[in-house]
One Martini backbone bead per residue (centre of mass of N, CA, C, O) as a GRO file, in nm:
protein
  116
    1UNK     BB    1  14.014   3.876  24.346
    2UNK     BB    2  13.749   4.008  24.486
    3UNK     BB    3  13.638   3.882  24.816
    4UNK     BB    4  13.320   3.803  24.982
    5UNK     BB    5  13.250   3.556  25.242
    6UNK     BB    6  12.971   3.432  25.373
    7UNK     BB    7  12.874   3.298  25.702
    8UNK     BB    8  12.626   3.145  25.943
    9UNK     BB    9  12.364   3.105  25.854
   10UNK     BB   10  12.001   3.054  25.936
   11UNK     BB   11  11.800   2.874  26.159
   12UNK     BB   12  11.622   3.039  26.431
   13UNK     BB   13  11.509   3.101  26.728
   14UNK     BB   14  11.374   3.292  26.933
   15UNK     BB   15  11.656   3.408  27.129
   16UNK     BB   16  11.882   3.339  26.964
   17UNK     BB   17  12.199   3.252  26.798
   18UNK     BB   18  12.453   3.408  26.585
   19UNK     BB   19  12.744   3.376  26.357
   20UNK     BB   20  12.894   3.587  26.141
   21UNK     BB   21  13.099   3.562  25.845
   22UNK     BB   22  13.377   3.744  25.666
   23UNK     BB   23  13.580   3.668  25.398
   24UNK     BB   24  13.871   3.821  25.274
   25UNK     BB   25  13.993   3.908  24.935
   26UNK     BB   26  14.200   4.103  24.707
   27UNK     BB   27  14.259   4.308  24.950
   28UNK     BB   28  14.311   4.567  25.186
   29UNK     BB   29  14.148   4.521  25.463
   30UNK     BB   30  14.271   4.751  25.665
   31UNK     BB   31  14.157   4.994  25.458
   32UNK     BB   32  13.865   4.909  25.557
   33UNK     BB   33  13.559   4.945  25.619
   34UNK     BB   34  13.309   4.752  25.798
   35UNK     BB   35  12.994   4.595  25.700
   36UNK     BB   36  12.650   4.535  25.788
   37UNK     BB   37  12.379   4.418  25.603
   38UNK     BB   38  12.018   4.423  25.525
   39UNK     BB   39  11.745   4.224  25.357
   40UNK     BB   40  11.416   4.228  25.329
   41UNK     BB   41  11.132   4.152  25.206
   42UNK     BB   42  11.034   4.450  25.047
   43UNK     BB   43  11.303   4.589  25.134
   44UNK     BB   44  11.551   4.779  25.217
   45UNK     BB   45  11.865   4.825  25.254
   46UNK     BB   46  12.044   4.799  25.573
   47UNK     BB   47  12.225   4.921  25.827
   48UNK     BB   48  12.363   4.754  26.111
   49UNK     BB   49  12.695   4.756  26.105
   50UNK     BB   50  13.013   4.908  26.218
   51UNK     BB   51  13.373   4.910  26.141
   52UNK     BB   52  13.672   5.004  26.170
   53UNK     BB   53  13.986   4.945  26.059
   54UNK     BB   54  14.086   4.872  26.369
   55UNK     BB   55  13.815   4.832  26.570
   56UNK     BB   56  13.766   5.084  26.772
   57UNK     BB   57  13.498   5.139  26.601
   58UNK     BB   58  13.137   5.142  26.653
   59UNK     BB   59  12.811   5.075  26.489
   60UNK     BB   60  12.444   5.099  26.534
   61UNK     BB   61  12.142   5.018  26.505
   62UNK     BB   62  11.892   5.049  26.725
   63UNK     BB   63  11.756   4.753  26.693
   64UNK     BB   64  12.061   4.609  26.778
   65UNK     BB   65  12.146   4.738  27.016
   66UNK     BB   66  12.277   4.499  27.256
   67UNK     BB   67  12.273   4.229  27.052
   68UNK     BB   68  12.499   4.322  26.864
   69UNK     BB   69  12.837   4.229  26.731
   70UNK     BB   70  13.114   4.384  26.596
   71UNK     BB   71  13.406   4.241  26.429
   72UNK     BB   72  13.772   4.213  26.379
   73UNK     BB   73  14.041   4.040  26.180
   74UNK     BB   74  14.318   4.139  26.016
   75UNK     BB   75  14.486   3.874  26.004
   76UNK     BB   76  14.216   3.720  25.869
   77UNK     BB   77  14.023   3.889  25.702
   78UNK     BB   78  13.774   3.930  25.923
   79UNK     BB   79  13.422   3.953  25.981
   80UNK     BB   80  13.179   3.998  26.244
   81UNK     BB   81  12.844   3.876  26.367
   82UNK     BB   82  12.693   3.898  26.668
   83UNK     BB   83  12.378   3.733  26.749
   84UNK     BB   84  12.135   3.820  26.985
   85UNK     BB   85  11.821   3.795  27.061
   86UNK     BB   86  11.646   3.703  26.838
   87UNK     BB   87  11.417   3.817  26.585
   88UNK     BB   88  11.193   3.805  26.337
   89UNK     BB   89  11.289   4.100  26.230
   90UNK     BB   90  11.586   3.977  26.148
   91UNK     BB   91  11.492   3.875  25.894
   92UNK     BB   92  11.744   3.812  25.639
   93UNK     BB   93  11.978   3.931  25.426
   94UNK     BB   94  12.327   3.920  25.478
   95UNK     BB   95  12.579   4.175  25.425
   96UNK     BB   96  12.896   4.234  25.318
   97UNK     BB   97  13.109   4.536  25.358
   98UNK     BB   98  13.349   4.728  25.180
   99UNK     BB   99  13.482   5.060  25.277
  100UNK     BB  100  13.573   5.340  25.075
  101UNK     BB  101  13.645   5.592  24.904
  102UNK     BB  102  13.511   5.504  24.599
  103UNK     BB  103  13.485   5.203  24.749
  104UNK     BB  104  13.312   4.888  24.691
  105UNK     BB  105  13.227   4.575  24.857
  106UNK     BB  106  13.050   4.255  24.802
  107UNK     BB  107  12.862   4.012  24.899
  108UNK     BB  108  12.615   3.749  24.858
  109UNK     BB  109  12.505   3.643  25.114
  110UNK     BB  110  12.302   3.555  25.414
  111UNK     BB  111  12.064   3.366  25.562
  112UNK     BB  112  11.822   3.484  25.808
  113UNK     BB  113  11.607   3.288  26.028
  114UNK     BB  114  11.336   3.380  26.251
  115UNK     BB  115  11.180   3.088  26.392
  116UNK     BB  116  10.931   2.851  26.530
   0.00000   0.00000   0.00000
């Protein structure tokens, strides 16, 4: 069955770094655009970063551009989110999403907490 399993979340001090990973299985990974979303308490889920099927194209929300980097390894069916210079406002549950027209898959989420 389809699975997206996130890992790498945790507690980090402001200014620190984390790398999130999302391992995919059960579908043709290279046929899907891959996204990272996040949801903070009391807020709507928001798109953080996106990478195209080949990895050639990426997009970021303004608040993370220049600090976060999304990448993928199609041979390993894994997508990554490198997060640098983390801020308290980055605190959220981060979700991996696989998307193509009329078809979406979601992971269970991983908590990222930025606090001193």
